[in-house]
N, C-alpha and C positions, 0 to 999 in steps of 0.2 A: 388896364386894371382899375376896377371901380372902387368906391369907398369901402364896401363890405369886404372885398378881398384885402384891401390895405389893413383894415381893422383886424381881420383874421390873421394876417401875417404878423402884425405887431403883437397880438396876443400870443401867438406861437413862439415868437422870438423872445418875448418877455418871460414866458414860462420856462423856456430853455435856459435863459441866463440866470433866473432865480434858482433853478435846479442845479446848474453847474456851480453857482456861487455858494449854495448851501453845502455842496460836497467839498468845495475847496475850503470853506470856512470851518467845517467840522474836522477837516484834516489837521488844521493848525491850531484851532481853538475848540476846547470841548464844549459842545452845545448840550443843553438839557434835552430830554426826550420831547418835551412839549415844543420847544423852539424848532427842533429838527422836524418834527411832525407837521408843524404849522407851515414851515417853508416848503416842504415837499408837497403838502396838500394844496397850498396856494398855487404852486407851479403846475401841478397836475390839473387843477381846476382851470387855470388859464389856457393850458394847452388843449384840453378837451373842449372848452368854449370856442377856441379858435377853429378847431376842426368842425364843430357843429355849424358855426357861422359859414365856413367855407363850403360845406356840403349842401346846406340849405340854399346858399347863393347859386351854386352850380346847378342844383335841381331846378331852381326857378328860371335860370337862363335857358336850360334845355326845354322847359315847358313853353317859354315864350318863342323860342326858335322853331319849334315844331309846328 
């Protein structure tokens, strides 16, 4: 596993933890719409960024191997 895959995995895991944390937090403590939207938006952005990095890295490895 190279550095890019590690970064992608960290971004995906962080996004998932923020998403889960925001859901748990909103269950016990009322969040405003802005706070809830920011947490969900940041978590989705991190997950999408991790997926993009992972797919670009995989495509680059396939091109080098062929």
